[in-house]
ZAVO-835699 format. One record per residue (C-alpha): x, z, y. Coordinates in Angstrom, 1 decimal, decimal comma. Each point is the difference from the previous one (the first is absolute). Layout:
@xx->X&zz->Z&yy->Y $
...
END
This chain:
@xx->-22,7&zz->37,6&yy->-0,9 $
@xx->-0,5&zz->0,1&yy->3,8 $
@xx->0,6&zz->3,0&yy->2,2 $
@xx->-1,9&zz->-0,5&yy->3,3 $
@xx->1,7&zz->2,7&yy->2,0 $
@xx->-2,0&zz->-0,5&yy->3,2 $
@xx->-3,5&zz->-0,2&yy->-1,7 $
@xx->-2,5&zz->2,7&yy->-0,9 $
@xx->-2,5&zz->-0,5&yy->-2,9 $
@xx->-2,9&zz->-1,0&yy->2,3 $
@xx->2,0&zz->-2,8&yy->1,6 $
@xx->0,4&zz->-1,8&yy->-3,3 $
@xx->-3,2&zz->1,0&yy->-1,9 $
@xx->-0,6&zz->-3,6&yy->-1,0 $
@xx->3,4&zz->-0,1&yy->-1,8 $
@xx->-1,0&zz->3,1&yy->-2,0 $
@xx->-3,0&zz->-1,9&yy->-1,4 $
@xx->2,5&zz->-1,8&yy->-2,3 $
@xx->0,6&zz->2,0&yy->-3,2 $
@xx->3,6&zz->1,3&yy->-0,1 $
@xx->2,3&zz->-1,4&yy->-2,7 $
@xx->3,7&zz->0,5&yy->-0,7 $
@xx->0,5&zz->-3,3&yy->1,9 $
@xx->-2,0&zz->1,0&yy->3,1 $
@xx->0,3&zz->3,6&yy->1,2 $
@xx->-0,7&zz->0,8&yy->3,7 $
@xx->1,1&zz->3,2&yy->1,9 $
@xx->-0,7&zz->0,9&yy->3,6 $
@xx->1,7&zz->2,6&yy->2,1 $
@xx->-2,8&zz->2,4&yy->-1,1 $
@xx->1,2&zz->-0,5&yy->-3,6 $
@xx->3,7&zz->0,4&yy->0,6 $
@xx->0,3&zz->2,8&yy->-2,6 $
@xx->-1,6&zz->-2,3&yy->-2,6 $
@xx->2,4&zz->-2,7&yy->1,0 $
@xx->3,0&zz->2,2&yy->-0,5 $
@xx->-1,3&zz->1,2&yy->-3,4 $
@xx->-0,5&zz->-3,7&yy->-1,0 $
@xx->3,6&zz->-0,8&yy->1,0 $
@xx->1,3&zz->3,0&yy->-2,0 $
@xx->-1,7&zz->-1,2&yy->-3,1 $
@xx->1,7&zz->-3,5&yy->0,3 $
@xx->3,4&zz->0,7&yy->1,4 $
@xx->2,9&zz->1,9&yy->-1,5 $
@xx->0,8&zz->3,4&yy->1,6 $
@xx->3,6&zz->-0,8&yy->0,6 $
@xx->1,1&zz->-1,7&yy->3,3 $
@xx->0,1&zz->-3,7&yy->0,1 $
@xx->2,3&zz->-0,1&yy->3,0 $
@xx->3,0&zz->-1,6&yy->-1,9 $
@xx->-2,2&zz->-2,7&yy->-1,4 $
@xx->-1,6&zz->-0,6&yy->3,4 $
@xx->3,5&zz->-0,2&yy->1,6 $
@xx->1,1&zz->-2,6&yy->-2,6 $
@xx->-3,1&zz->-2,0&yy->0,6 $
@xx->0,2&zz->0,0&yy->3,8 $
@xx->3,7&zz->-1,0&yy->0,0 $
@xx->-0,2&zz->-2,6&yy->-2,8 $
@xx->0,1&zz->-3,7&yy->0,7 $
@xx->-2,9&zz->-2,3&yy->-0,8 $
@xx->1,3&zz->-2,3&yy->-2,7 $
@xx->-1,9&zz->-3,0&yy->-1,3 $
@xx->0,5&zz->-0,2&yy->-3,8 $
@xx->-0,9&zz->-3,6&yy->-0,5 $
@xx->2,7&zz->-2,5&yy->-0,8 $
@xx->0,0&zz->-2,9&yy->2,4 $
@xx->-0,1&zz->-2,9&yy->-2,5 $
@xx->-2,6&zz->1,7&yy->-2,3 $
@xx->-2,6&zz->-0,5&yy->2,7 $
@xx->1,3&zz->-3,0&yy->1,8 $
@xx->-2,4&zz->-2,6&yy->-1,4 $
@xx->-3,1&zz->2,2&yy->0,6 $
@xx->1,3&zz->0,6&yy->3,6 $
@xx->-0,1&zz->-3,7&yy->0,7 $
@xx->-3,1&zz->-0,9&yy->-1,9 $
@xx->-2,4&zz->2,8&yy->0,8 $
@xx->0,6&zz->2,8&yy->2,4 $
@xx->2,7&zz->2,4&yy->1,0 $
@xx->1,2&zz->2,2&yy->-2,8 $
@xx->2,7&zz->1,6&yy->2,1 $
@xx->-0,5&zz->2,9&yy->2,3 $
@xx->2,0&zz->-0,6&yy->3,2 $
@xx->1,3&zz->3,2&yy->1,7 $
@xx->1,2&zz->0,8&yy->3,5 $
@xx->2,6&zz->-2,6&yy->1,1 $
@xx->-1,1&zz->-2,4&yy->-2,8 $
@xx->-3,5&zz->-0,1&yy->1,5 $
@xx->1,4&zz->-0,5&yy->3,5 $
@xx->2,1&zz->-3,0&yy->-1,2 $
@xx->-3,0&zz->-1,5&yy->-2,0 $
@xx->-2,4&zz->0,2&yy->3,0 $
@xx->2,7&zz->-1,2&yy->2,4 $
@xx->0,3&zz->-3,3&yy->-2,0 $
@xx->-3,8&zz->-0,5&yy->-0,2 $
@xx->-0,3&zz->0,6&yy->3,7 $
@xx->2,8&zz->-2,4&yy->0,7 $
@xx->-1,8&zz->-2,6&yy->-2,0 $
@xx->-3,1&zz->0,4&yy->2,1 $
@xx->2,0&zz->-0,1&yy->3,2 $
@xx->1,8&zz->-3,1&yy->-1,1 $
@xx->-3,2&zz->-1,8&yy->-0,6 $
@xx->-2,0&zz->1,1&yy->3,0 $
@xx->2,9&zz->-0,1&yy->2,6 $
@xx->2,0&zz->-2,8&yy->-1,7 $
@xx->3,0&zz->2,3&yy->0,2 $
@xx->2,6&zz->0,3&yy->-2,6 $
@xx->1,5&zz->3,4&yy->-0,8 $
@xx->2,6&zz->1,5&yy->-2,5 $
@xx->-0,4&zz->3,2&yy->-2,0 $
@xx->3,0&zz->1,8&yy->-1,5 $
@xx->-0,5&zz->2,8&yy->-2,5 $
@xx->3,1&zz->2,0&yy->-1,0 $
@xx->0,1&zz->2,7&yy->-2,6 $
@xx->2,1&zz->1,4&yy->-2,8 $
@xx->-0,4&zz->-0,5&yy->-3,8 $
@xx->-3,5&zz->0,8&yy->-1,1 $
@xx->-1,4&zz->0,4&yy->3,5 $
@xx->-2,8&zz->-2,4&yy->-0,8 $
@xx->1,2&zz->-3,3&yy->1,5 $
@xx->-1,2&zz->-2,1&yy->-3,0 $
@xx->-3,2&zz->2,0&yy->-0,2 $
@xx->-0,7&zz->-1,0&yy->3,7 $
@xx->1,0&zz->-3,6&yy->-0,8 $
@xx->-2,4&zz->-0,3&yy->-2,9 $
@xx->-2,8&zz->1,8&yy->1,9 $
@xx->0,3&zz->-2,3&yy->3,0 $
@xx->0,3&zz->-3,0&yy->-2,3 $
@xx->-3,1&zz->0,9&yy->-2,0 $
@xx->-2,1&zz->0,8&yy->3,1 $
@xx->0,9&zz->-3,2&yy->1,8 $
@xx->-0,4&zz->-2,1&yy->-3,2 $
@xx->-3,5&zz->1,4&yy->-0,4 $
@xx->-0,7&zz->-0,9&yy->3,7 $
@xx->1,1&zz->-3,6&yy->-0,9 $
@xx->2,9&zz->0,2&yy->2,4 $
@xx->3,0&zz->-2,2&yy->-0,6 $
@xx->2,6&zz->2,5&yy->-1,2 $
@xx->3,1&zz->0,0&yy->-2,2 $
@xx->2,4&zz->2,6&yy->-1,4 $
@xx->3,7&zz->-0,8&yy->-0,1 $
@xx->3,2&zz->1,7&yy->-1,1 $
@xx->3,6&zz->-0,9&yy->-0,5 $
@xx->0,0&zz->1,3&yy->-3,5 $
@xx->-0,7&zz->-2,2&yy->-3,0 $
@xx->-0,7&zz->3,0&yy->-2,2 $
@xx->-2,5&zz->1,5&yy->2,4 $
@xx->-1,9&zz->-3,2&yy->0,7 $
@xx->-0,1&zz->-1,1&yy->-3,6 $
@xx->-1,3&zz->3,4&yy->-1,0 $
@xx->-2,7&zz->0,0&yy->2,7 $
@xx->-1,1&zz->-3,4&yy->-1,1 $
@xx->-0,3&zz->1,3&yy->-3,6 $
@xx->-1,8&zz->3,2&yy->0,8 $
@xx->-1,8&zz->-0,5&yy->3,3 $
@xx->-0,8&zz->-3,7&yy->-0,6 $
@xx->-1,1&zz->0,6&yy->-3,6 $
@xx->-2,7&zz->-2,5&yy->-1,1 $
@xx->-0,1&zz->-1,8&yy->3,4 $
@xx->2,0&zz->-3,0&yy->1,2 $
@xx->-1,3&zz->0,7&yy->3,5 $
@xx->1,4&zz->3,5&yy->0,0 $
@xx->3,3&zz->-1,0&yy->-1,5 $
@xx->0,4&zz->-2,5&yy->2,9 $
@xx->-0,2&zz->2,9&yy->2,5 $
@xx->3,5&zz->1,0&yy->-1,0 $
@xx->3,0&zz->-1,9&yy->1,2 $
@xx->3,6&zz->0,3&yy->1,1 $
@xx->1,7&zz->0,4&yy->3,4 $
@xx->1,5&zz->-3,5&yy->-0,5 $
@xx->-3,4&zz->-1,6&yy->-0,6 $
@xx->-0,7&zz->-0,8&yy->3,7 $
@xx->2,7&zz->-2,4&yy->1,1 $
@xx->-2,6&zz->-2,8&yy->0,5 $
@xx->-3,1&zz->2,1&yy->0,5 $
@xx->-2,4&zz->-0,7&yy->2,8 $
@xx->0,4&zz->2,2&yy->3,1 $
@xx->-2,7&zz->2,7&yy->0,0 $
@xx->-1,4&zz->-1,5&yy->-3,2 $
@xx->-0,7&zz->3,6&yy->-1,3 $
@xx->-2,0&zz->2,8&yy->1,6 $
@xx->2,4&zz->2,5&yy->-1,5 $
@xx->3,3&zz->-0,1&yy->-1,9 $
@xx->0,9&zz->3,3&yy->-1,7 $
@xx->3,8&zz->0,2&yy->-0,4 $
@xx->0,5&zz->2,8&yy->-2,6 $
@xx->3,6&zz->1,2&yy->-0,6 $
@xx->0,9&zz->-1,6&yy->3,3 $
@xx->3,5&zz->1,5&yy->-0,1 $
@xx->0,8&zz->-2,9&yy->-2,3 $
@xx->-0,6&zz->-2,6&yy->2,8 $
@xx->3,0&zz->-2,4&yy->0,1 $
@xx->1,7&zz->-2,0&yy->2,8 $
@xx->-1,6&zz->-3,3&yy->-1,2 $
@xx->-2,2&zz->-1,2&yy->-2,8 $
@xx->2,4&zz->-2,7&yy->-1,3 $
@xx->1,7&zz->0,2&yy->-3,3 $
@xx->2,0&zz->-2,5&yy->-2,2 $
@xx->-3,2&zz->-1,7&yy->-1,0 $
@xx->-1,2&zz->-0,7&yy->3,5 $
@xx->0,0&zz->-3,7&yy->0,9 $
@xx->2,6&zz->-0,9&yy->2,7 $
@xx->-2,7&zz->-1,2&yy->2,4 $
@xx->-1,6&zz->3,5&yy->-0,1 $
@xx->3,3&zz->1,8&yy->0,0 $
@xx->1,1&zz->-1,7&yy->3,2 $
@xx->-3,2&zz->1,1&yy->1,8 $
@xx->0,0&zz->3,5&yy->-1,3 $
@xx->-1,3&zz->2,7&yy->2,3 $
@xx->0,6&zz->3,8&yy->-0,3 $
@xx->-2,1&zz->1,3&yy->-2,9 $
@xx->-1,5&zz->2,6&yy->2,3 $
@xx->-1,2&zz->-2,8&yy->2,4 $
@xx->-1,7&zz->-1,8&yy->-2,9 $
@xx->-1,8&zz->3,3&yy->-1,0 $
@xx->-1,2&zz->0,8&yy->3,5 $
@xx->-1,0&zz->-3,6&yy->0,7 $
@xx->-2,2&zz->-0,5&yy->-3,0 $
@xx->-2,6&zz->2,7&yy->0,8 $
@xx->-2,0&zz->1,3&yy->2,9 $
@xx->0,8&zz->3,5&yy->-1,2 $
@xx->3,3&zz->0,3&yy->-1,9 $
@xx->0,3&zz->3,4&yy->-1,6 $
@xx->3,4&zz->1,4&yy->-1,1 $
@xx->0,3&zz->3,0&yy->-2,3 $
@xx->3,6&zz->1,2&yy->-0,6 $
@xx->2,4&zz->2,8&yy->-0,9 $
@xx->3,3&zz->-0,5&yy->1,9 $
@xx->1,9&zz->2,0&yy->-2,8 $
@xx->-0,9&zz->-2,6&yy->-2,6 $
@xx->2,1&zz->-2,9&yy->1,3 $
@xx->2,1&zz->-0,5&yy->-3,2 $
@xx->1,1&zz->-3,6&yy->0,1 $
@xx->2,4&zz->-1,9&yy->2,4 $
@xx->-2,0&zz->-2,0&yy->2,5 $
@xx->-3,1&zz->2,2&yy->0,1 $
@xx->-0,7&zz->1,0&yy->3,6 $
@xx->-3,6&zz->1,2&yy->0,3 $
@xx->-0,2&zz->3,2&yy->2,1 $
@xx->-2,3&zz->1,3&yy->2,7 $
@xx->2,4&zz->-0,9&yy->2,9 $
@xx->0,7&zz->-3,6&yy->-1,2 $
@xx->-3,7&zz->-0,8&yy->-0,5 $
@xx->-1,2&zz->1,7&yy->3,1 $
@xx->2,7&zz->-1,6&yy->2,2 $
@xx->-0,7&zz->-3,5&yy->-1,3 $
@xx->-3,8&zz->0,4&yy->0,5 $
@xx->0,6&zz->1,3&yy->3,6 $
@xx->2,3&zz->-3,1&yy->0,7 $
@xx->-3,1&zz->-2,0&yy->-0,8 $
@xx->-2,1&zz->2,2&yy->2,4 $
@xx->-2,1&zz->1,3&yy->-2,8 $
@xx->-1,6&zz->3,4&yy->-0,2 $
@xx->1,6&zz->2,2&yy->-2,6 $
@xx->-1,6&zz->3,1&yy->-1,6 $
@xx->2,3&zz->2,3&yy->-2,0 $
@xx->-1,3&zz->2,6&yy->-2,5 $
@xx->2,3&zz->2,5&yy->-1,7 $
@xx->-1,2&zz->1,4&yy->-3,3 $
@xx->1,1&zz->3,6&yy->-0,4 $
@xx->-1,8&zz->1,0&yy->-3,2 $
@xx->1,7&zz->-0,3&yy->-3,4 $
@xx->-2,0&zz->-0,6&yy->-3,2 $
@xx->2,8&zz->-1,0&yy->-2,4 $
@xx->2,5&zz->2,5&yy->-1,3 $
@xx->-2,8&zz->2,6&yy->-0,4 $
@xx->-0,9&zz->-0,3&yy->3,6 $
@xx->3,2&zz->1,6&yy->1,0 $
@xx->1,4&zz->-0,9&yy->3,4 $
@xx->2,7&zz->2,6&yy->-0,6 $
@xx->1,2&zz->-2,0&yy->-3,0 $
@xx->0,2&zz->-3,3&yy->1,9 $
@xx->1,9&zz->1,8&yy->2,8 $
@xx->2,4&zz->1,5&yy->-2,6 $
@xx->0,7&zz->-3,4&yy->-1,4 $
@xx->0,6&zz->-1,5&yy->3,5 $
@xx->2,4&zz->2,8&yy->0,8 $
@xx->1,8&zz->-0,2&yy->-3,4 $
@xx->0,6&zz->-3,7&yy->0,7 $
@xx->1,0&zz->0,5&yy->3,6 $
@xx->-2,5&zz->-2,5&yy->1,3 $
@xx->-1,2&zz->1,8&yy->3,2 $
@xx->3,1&zz->1,9&yy->1,0 $
@xx->-1,2&zz->3,2&yy->-1,8 $
@xx->2,1&zz->2,2&yy->-2,3 $
@xx->-0,7&zz->0,4&yy->-3,7 $
@xx->-1,9&zz->3,2&yy->-0,8 $
@xx->-0,7&zz->1,9&yy->-3,2 $
@xx->-3,3&zz->-0,9&yy->-1,7 $
@xx->-1,7&zz->3,2&yy->-1,0 $
@xx->-3,4&zz->-1,6&yy->-0,8 $
@xx->-3,2&zz->0,0&yy->2,0 $
@xx->-2,7&zz->0,3&yy->-2,7 $
@xx->-1,0&zz->-3,6&yy->0,3 $
@xx->2,6&zz->-2,2&yy->-1,7 $
@xx->2,4&zz->0,4&yy->-3,0 $
@xx->3,6&zz->-0,9&yy->0,4 $
@xx->2,5&zz->0,4&yy->-2,9 $
@xx->3,5&zz->-1,0&yy->-1,0 $
@xx->1,1&zz->-1,4&yy->-3,3 $
@xx->3,4&zz->0,5&yy->-1,6 $
@xx->-0,1&zz->-3,3&yy->-1,8 $
@xx->-1,9&zz->-3,3&yy->-0,1 $
@xx->-1,3&zz->1,1&yy->-3,4 $
@xx->-1,5&zz->3,1&yy->1,4 $
@xx->-1,5&zz->-1,9&yy->2,9 $
@xx->-1,6&zz->-2,6&yy->-2,3 $
@xx->-1,3&zz->2,7&yy->-2,5 $
@xx->-1,6&zz->1,9&yy->2,8 $
@xx->-1,8&zz->-3,1&yy->1,3 $
@xx->-1,0&zz->-1,0&yy->-3,5 $
@xx->-1,7&zz->3,3&yy->-0,4 $
@xx->-2,0&zz->-0,6&yy->3,3 $
@xx->-0,9&zz->-3,5&yy->-1,2 $
@xx->-1,2&zz->1,3&yy->-3,3 $
@xx->-2,2&zz->2,6&yy->1,8 $
@xx->-1,9&zz->-2,8&yy->1,6 $
@xx->1,6&zz->-0,3&yy->3,5 $
@xx->2,1&zz->-2,9&yy->1,3 $
@xx->3,8&zz->0,3&yy->0,0 $
@xx->2,8&zz->-2,4&yy->0,8 $
@xx->3,8&zz->0,0&yy->0,2 $
@xx->1,8&zz->-1,8&yy->2,9 $
@xx->3,6&zz->-0,2&yy->1,1 $
@xx->2,3&zz->-1,3&yy->2,7 $
@xx->1,2&zz->-3,6&yy->-0,5 $
@xx->3,4&zz->1,1&yy->-1,6 $
@xx->-0,1&zz->-2,0&yy->-3,3 $
@xx->0,0&zz->-3,7&yy->-0,7 $
@xx->-3,4&zz->-1,6&yy->-0,7 $
@xx->0,1&zz->-2,4&yy->-2,9 $
@xx->-2,5&zz->-2,7&yy->-1,0 $
@xx->-2,0&zz->0,6&yy->-3,2 $
@xx->1,6&zz->-0,9&yy->-3,3 $
@xx->-1,0&zz->-3,2&yy->-1,8 $
@xx->-2,1&zz->2,2&yy->-2,4 $
@xx->-2,1&zz->1,2&yy->3,0 $
@xx->1,5&zz->3,5&yy->0,2 $
@xx->1,4&zz->1,7&yy->3,0 $
@xx->3,6&zz->1,0&yy->0,4 $
@xx->0,6&zz->3,7&yy->0,5 $
@xx->2,1&zz->-0,4&yy->3,1 $
@xx->-0,5&zz->3,5&yy->1,5 $
@xx->2,6&zz->2,0&yy->-1,9 $
@xx->1,0&zz->3,6&yy->0,5 $
@xx->2,2&zz->1,3&yy->-2,7 $
@xx->-1,6&zz->-0,7&yy->-3,4 $
@xx->-3,5&zz->-0,5&yy->1,6 $
@xx->-1,2&zz->-3,4&yy->1,0 $
@xx->-3,2&zz->-1,7&yy->1,1 $
@xx->-0,9&zz->-3,4&yy->1,4 $
@xx->-1,0&zz->-0,7&yy->3,6 $
@xx->-3,6&zz->-1,1&yy->0,5 $
@xx->-0,7&zz->-3,6&yy->-0,7 $
@xx->1,4&zz->-2,4&yy->2,6 $
@xx->-2,8&zz->-2,5&yy->0,1 $
@xx->-3,8&zz->0,2&yy->0,1 $
@xx->-0,1&zz->-1,0&yy->-3,7 $
@xx->-0,2&zz->2,8&yy->-2,6 $
@xx->2,9&zz->0,3&yy->-2,4 $
@xx->-1,2&zz->1,4&yy->-3,3 $
@xx->-2,0&zz->3,1&yy->0,8 $
@xx->1,6&zz->0,4&yy->3,4 $
@xx->-2,2&zz->-1,1&yy->2,9 $
@xx->1,0&zz->-2,4&yy->2,6 $
@xx->1,9&zz->1,5&yy->3,0 $
@xx->-3,1&zz->0,1&yy->2,2 $
@xx->-1,8&zz->2,2&yy->-2,4 $
@xx->2,8&zz->2,4&yy->-1,0 $
@xx->-1,4&zz->2,9&yy->2,1 $
@xx->-3,6&zz->-0,5&yy->-1,2 $
@xx->0,1&zz->-1,2&yy->-3,6 $
@xx->0,4&zz->2,9&yy->-2,5 $
@xx->2,7&zz->-2,1&yy->-1,8 $
@xx->2,2&zz->0,3&yy->3,1 $
@xx->1,1&zz->3,4&yy->-1,4 $
@xx->3,4&zz->-0,4&yy->-1,8 $
@xx->1,4&zz->-2,5&yy->2,5 $
@xx->1,8&zz->1,1&yy->3,2 $
@xx->-1,6&zz->-1,2&yy->3,2 $
@xx->2,0&zz->-1,0&yy->3,1 $
@xx->-1,1&zz->0,5&yy->3,6 $
@xx->-1,5&zz->-3,4&yy->0,3 $
@xx->-2,5&zz->0,7&yy->-2,9 $
@xx->-0,7&zz->3,6&yy->1,0 $
@xx->-0,5&zz->-0,5&yy->3,7 $
@xx->-3,7&zz->0,2&yy->1,0 $
@xx->-1,1&zz->1,6&yy->-3,2 $
@xx->-0,6&zz->3,6&yy->-1,2 $
@xx->-0,1&zz->1,7&yy->-3,3 $
@xx->-0,6&zz->3,6&yy->-0,9 $
@xx->3,6&zz->0,8&yy->-1,1 $
@xx->3,1&zz->-1,7&yy->1,3 $
@xx->3,4&zz->0,2&yy->-1,7 $
@xx->2,9&zz->-1,1&yy->2,2 $
@xx->3,5&zz->-0,8&yy->-1,2 $
@xx->2,4&zz->0,2&yy->2,9 $
@xx->2,9&zz->-2,4&yy->-0,7 $
@xx->3,6&zz->0,0&yy->1,3 $
@xx->-1,1&zz->-1,8&yy->3,2 $
@xx->-1,1&zz->3,3&yy->1,5 $
@xx->2,1&zz->3,1&yy->-0,8 $
@xx->0,8&zz->3,4&yy->1,4 $
@xx->3,4&zz->0,5&yy->1,5 $
@xx->1,1&zz->3,1&yy->2,0 $
@xx->-3,5&zz->1,2&yy->0,4 $
@xx->-1,8&zz->-3,2&yy->1,0 $
@xx->-1,4&zz->-3,1&yy->-1,6 $
@xx->2,3&zz->-3,1&yy->0,4 $
@xx->-1,2&zz->-3,6&yy->-0,6 $
@xx->2,5&zz->-2,2&yy->-1,9 $
@xx->-1,1&zz->-3,6&yy->0,3 $
@xx->2,7&zz->-1,2&yy->-2,4 $
@xx->-1,9&zz->1,7&yy->-2,8 $
@xx->-3,2&zz->-1,9&yy->0,7 $
@xx->-0,7&zz->-3,0&yy->-2,2 $
@xx->-2,6&zz->-1,3&yy->2,5 $
@xx->1,0&zz->-3,6&yy->0,8 $
@xx->-1,2&zz->0,5&yy->3,6 $
@xx->2,9&zz->2,4&yy->0,6 $
@xx->2,8&zz->-2,3&yy->-1,0 $
@xx->0,9&zz->-1,5&yy->3,4 $
@xx->1,3&zz->2,4&yy->2,7 $
@xx->-0,5&zz->-2,8&yy->2,5 $
@xx->-3,8&zz->-0,1&yy->-0,5 $
@xx->-0,4&zz->3,7&yy->-0,7 $
@xx->2,2&zz->2,5&yy->1,7 $
@xx->1,1&zz->3,3&yy->-1,6 $
@xx->-2,3&zz->1,9&yy->2,4 $
@xx->-3,0&zz->-2,2&yy->-1,0 $
@xx->0,8&zz->0,4&yy->-3,7 $
@xx->0,3&zz->3,8&yy->0,4 $
@xx->-3,5&zz->0,2&yy->1,6 $
@xx->-1,5&zz->-2,4&yy->-2,6 $
@xx->1,4&zz->2,0&yy->-2,9 $
@xx->-1,4&zz->3,3&yy->1,5 $
@xx->-3,4&zz->-1,6&yy->0,6 $
@xx->0,0&zz->-1,3&yy->-3,6 $
@xx->0,2&zz->3,6&yy->-1,2 $
@xx->-2,6&zz->1,1&yy->2,6 $
@xx->-2,4&zz->-2,5&yy->-1,6 $
@xx->0,8&zz->1,1&yy->-3,6 $
@xx->-0,2&zz->3,7&yy->0,7 $
@xx->-3,5&zz->-0,3&yy->1,6 $
@xx->-1,9&zz->-1,9&yy->-2,7 $
@xx->-1,3&zz->3,0&yy->-2,0 $
@xx->-3,4&zz->1,4&yy->0,8 $
@xx->0,5&zz->3,2&yy->-2,0 $
@xx->3,7&zz->0,3&yy->-0,4 $
@xx->3,5&zz->-1,4&yy->-0,2 $
@xx->3,0&zz->0,6&yy->-2,3 $
@xx->3,4&zz->-1,1&yy->1,1 $
@xx->3,3&zz->-0,7&yy->-1,9 $
@xx->3,3&zz->-1,1&yy->1,5 $
@xx->2,6&zz->-1,8&yy->-2,0 $
@xx->2,7&zz->1,8&yy->2,1 $
@xx->0,9&zz->3,6&yy->-1,0 $
@xx->0,9&zz->1,1&yy->3,6 $
@xx->-3,4&zz->-1,3&yy->1,2 $
@xx->-1,8&zz->1,8&yy->-2,8 $
@xx->1,7&zz->3,3&yy->1,2 $
@xx->-0,9&zz->-0,9&yy->3,6 $
@xx->-3,7&zz->-0,6&yy->-0,8 $
@xx->-0,1&zz->3,2&yy->-2,1 $
@xx->1,1&zz->1,9&yy->3,1 $
@xx->-2,9&zz->-1,5&yy->2,0 $
@xx->-2,8&zz->0,3&yy->-2,6 $
@xx->-0,9&zz->3,7&yy->-0,6 $
@xx->-3,8&zz->0,2&yy->-0,6 $
@xx->-1,4&zz->3,5&yy->0,5 $
@xx->-3,6&zz->-1,1&yy->0,8 $
@xx->-1,4&zz->-2,0&yy->-2,9 $
@xx->-2,8&zz->-2,6&yy->0,3 $
@xx->-3,3&zz->1,6&yy->0,5 $
@xx->-2,2&zz->-3,1&yy->-0,2 $
@xx->-1,4&zz->-0,6&yy->-3,6 $
@xx->-0,6&zz->-3,6&yy->-1,0 $
@xx->-2,3&zz->-1,2&yy->-2,8 $
@xx->1,8&zz->-2,0&yy->-2,7 $
@xx->-2,0&zz->-3,2&yy->0,9 $
@xx->1,2&zz->-2,0&yy->2,9 $
@xx->1,4&zz->2,8&yy->2,3 $
@xx->-3,4&zz->1,3&yy->1,2 $
@xx->0,0&zz->3,5&yy->1,6 $
@xx->-1,7&zz->2,7&yy->-2,1 $
END
């Protein structure tokens, strides 16, 4: 219906020539009484103020899972709705491309944001738009799991699309400005150089900083990152490092900070609670009482954690278990079965597969987070990073425990080979990397997270900080996490 509050009947006589239906009712200021009677027959008599307040204060949350629509995004048209800062970042890149072409001027774009703030959505949206414009563009990450998964899902059925996805170390010999745009997703994983043990000596001797290679290869290099997701020694991507390097080259630098949060139920309060819990920004831990947007629970045993997640998986939503790297990681047995290395009391489960090759029913490591058969194995930070699932179960190992009212990192409990040498990784660096690891694991869940610690004192500490009085108010359908 339409209420034309400034019109009288004679002003709109032509509109009244149309027969009125339930889908086309018109009221003028002369018919205000009829308008109110009409509303009374369609609206409940009780106040809708509480519902209106909830609506006005709620966060807009896209319900689409990134990978489910990735291939369509690249082949057809945009399937993602970009909001606020996301739209700013997207348009900034497109404008920079036009400037680079018309003014022959290279520029750098840096986009920072927390988990689920839309960095990868921006990356795929830009990639799809530029590919449709026949621009020379590539997407690169430092994560084998993320790149392999994007090749499988986003590049499905097209060798050309698969070739859009590469790695940060793919540009050692690339032509300078050979690309219009290079989109560096997960740019916090940029390393000092691109060399590894397989790099020929001739290339190793001429190695440049990896950031130099990434900036050099494109007229508009775009870096998307979360500074709290540096989890491996040697990773150095952050806003200051990238911006400073670009300015040394006298390049224009545009920085966009994404403030919205679309993972973890759209709860910025939950992400802040995790950051404070882990002591990452100088804040003090606080009690989580709930904010109506995301579920957070504690398990008393790994059996309870797994059973809870199995119930979610059986109901049609995605659920995964992950843990800190506190247990050995064995190769598969000769009979092609996985060794249950993650042991807590009488409970044991295997890590996710080490290689990209499936082992029995278990998917290759790159697809642990997205293949339904990934449930039942325990993921590590390297296979969880960059992905999302509806429910996240996190096992906190003995590498991060509560002592005297605060969380303390214990590097000696880590089984990550990268932490063995104190010469290459100081205690302070190891402390930060362990905390960042749990920051990643605790922020993978779109609907909720359940946590178990192997340490009794830590379980008591967490119980003192998780006292939910405001339950989740958002209702999800059973299929795929869509809002109802």
